[in-house]
C-alpha positions in Angstrom: 65.1 137.8 88.0 65.8 141.2 86.9 66.3 142.9 83.5 69.8 142.8 81.8 71.9 145.4 82.0 71.4 147.4 78.6 68.1 146.0 77.9 64.8 148.1 78.6 62.1 147.3 81.5 59.6 145.1 79.8 56.9 147.2 80.6 57.8 149.8 77.5 56.0 149.4 74.5 57.9 147.8 71.3 57.9 151.6 69.6 59.5 153.0 72.6 62.2 149.8 73.5 64.7 151.8 71.8 67.0 154.5 74.2 64.5 153.9 76.9 61.2 155.8 75.7 62.9 158.1 72.1 60.0 156.3 69.8 61.8 153.7 67.0 60.2 154.5 63.8 58.0 152.0 62.8 59.0 149.4 60.1 56.2 149.8 57.3 55.8 147.0 54.8 57.2 148.4 51.4 54.6 148.7 48.5 57.2 146.7 46.7 55.4 143.7 44.6 56.7 140.9 42.6 57.4 142.2 38.9 56.0 140.5 36.0 57.0 139.0 32.8 55.4 141.2 31.0 57.0 144.5 32.8 60.4 142.8 32.6 59.6 142.5 28.6 58.0 146.4 28.6 61.7 147.4 30.7 63.6 145.0 28.6 62.2 147.0 25.4 62.5 150.4 26.7 66.3 150.3 28.0 67.3 148.4 24.4 65.6 151.2 22.6 66.8 153.4 24.8 63.8 155.4 25.6 63.5 158.4 28.0 62.7 158.4 31.4 59.6 159.9 31.2 58.2 156.2 29.5 59.5 154.5 32.1 57.3 156.4 34.0 54.3 155.6 31.8 55.0 152.0 31.1 55.8 150.9 34.3 53.2 152.2 37.0 54.3 152.0 40.4 58.0 151.8 39.6 60.9 154.1 40.9 63.6 154.6 37.9 66.0 152.9 41.0 63.6 149.9 40.8 63.6 149.8 37.2 67.5 150.4 36.8 68.2 147.6 39.8 65.7 145.0 38.0 67.5 145.6 34.6 71.1 145.5 36.0 70.1 142.2 38.3 67.7 140.3 36.7 66.8 140.6 33.2 70.2 141.7 31.6 71.7 139.3 33.0 68.4 136.7 31.9 69.1 138.1 28.7 72.5 137.8 27.8 72.6 134.1 29.4 69.6 133.4 26.9 71.5 135.2 23.8 74.3 132.4 25.1 72.3 129.5 25.6 70.6 129.7 22.0 73.8 130.8 20.5 75.2 127.5 22.1 72.1 125.7 20.8 72.7 127.1 17.2 76.7 125.8 17.1 75.4 122.6 18.2 72.6 122.3 15.3 75.2 123.5 12.7 77.6 120.8 13.9 74.4 117.9 13.6 73.5 119.6 10.6 76.8 119.2 9.0 77.5 115.8 10.2 74.3 114.7 8.3 75.4 116.7 5.2 78.7 115.1 5.6 76.7 111.6 5.9 74.2 112.0 3.0 77.5 113.7 0.5 79.7 110.0 1.7 76.2 108.0 0.5 75.8 109.7 -2.6 79.6 109.0 -3.5 79.0 105.3 -2.7 75.6 105.3 -4.6 77.2 107.0 -7.5 80.3 104.3 -7.4 77.5 101.3 -7.0 75.7 103.4 -10.1 78.7 103.3 -12.0 80.1 100.0 -11.4 76.5 98.2 -12.4 76.0 100.5 -15.7 79.8 99.4 -16.5 78.1 95.6 -15.6 75.3 96.2 -17.4 77.0 97.7 -20.7 79.7 95.4 -20.6 76.8 92.3 -20.7 75.3 94.2 -23.4 77.7 94.3 -25.4 78.5 90.3 -24.5 75.2 89.4 -25.4 75.7 91.7 -29.2 79.0 89.9 -30.0 77.4 86.4 -29.2 74.5 87.0 -31.5 76.4 88.6 -33.6 78.6 85.8 -33.9 75.8 83.1 -33.8 74.2 85.3 -37.3 77.5 84.3 -38.8 
């Protein structure tokens, strides 16, 4: 079984397989490493306080301007917006809960005041009846 048309002969090294002998640039692994949460926080602080580019290079050694820009645009900024929206939604839910509890407290206070008013009126009428009965018995 022969080589297919357009394929290099099998004896060529992998670096020379492209165009039969023209060396292919070897792909070296990128020195990129994962971003840490500390780097994300530093990046957010640098961007939000509008620091000069020189501080980016000092605060984030080993990161290029393009890496910082891409990380901000694709990860940190959308995540911060999402967190802000999430916090706003949570706060609005909490405000509704507190408003509902405040309404319930006010309703119970009104009922308590009404009950206290009725009880006080009953106590006053009972005291007046007792006083009139005592006055009638004394005469």
